[in-house]
Steps between C-alpha positions, in 0.01 A plus 500: 500500500571659835275516797337831578631662818273563790553744785715426800749305283261208439437305187182301413670169581577620849113532555494117499763485776443552878787748522362703216151506653650592839681791344185614321294477821759689702512791248114502480472520870762781529308689209172461681655617836644814333177588318210386720584416849136400600475259216835363580409437853166329386701267274746418772218426748330283262812300434538418876217248476369466154233247609355744740426775258133530404418466143351848475827648657712295266299617188518862613885470556533352153306782345698761681828339409417487127611844405837426663552188280406670176161319464304646219125464469537548119722192489277302730198582280686401190611165659141437639360550156757264354460232764121518545404550134128586480431417876414800701723673760482825701766697666368630829613745775270422792645776695340757271223292361639465152381195302221404749219602262657294215518195726145544625370539146680185388357295791148637425527419122684161537280390786179607352437748781423799283166675491232331293 
């Protein structure tokens, strides 16, 4: 069975090699620079001193990069359900307040903080 081809002349086995990852990174950075200069600049600035990047800034950067790497909330939800089983989880977007009510309700319920 042959290995599926990826973009940029890469195969899956090359993703386990430094040269393959370097190629993938170079292509991703070029893609980002061509499509979103401000986001590219934020990524490059964060790479200068990774340990100096605040957690909130790092999280925002990851969220903003997600569409550029093909991240899918549908896939993440399916995988979360598979991995967590019956245990709860909530997707949030704190920038717009999405999911906060669900988290607050869970804390009230699980912590016995609800109204009597």
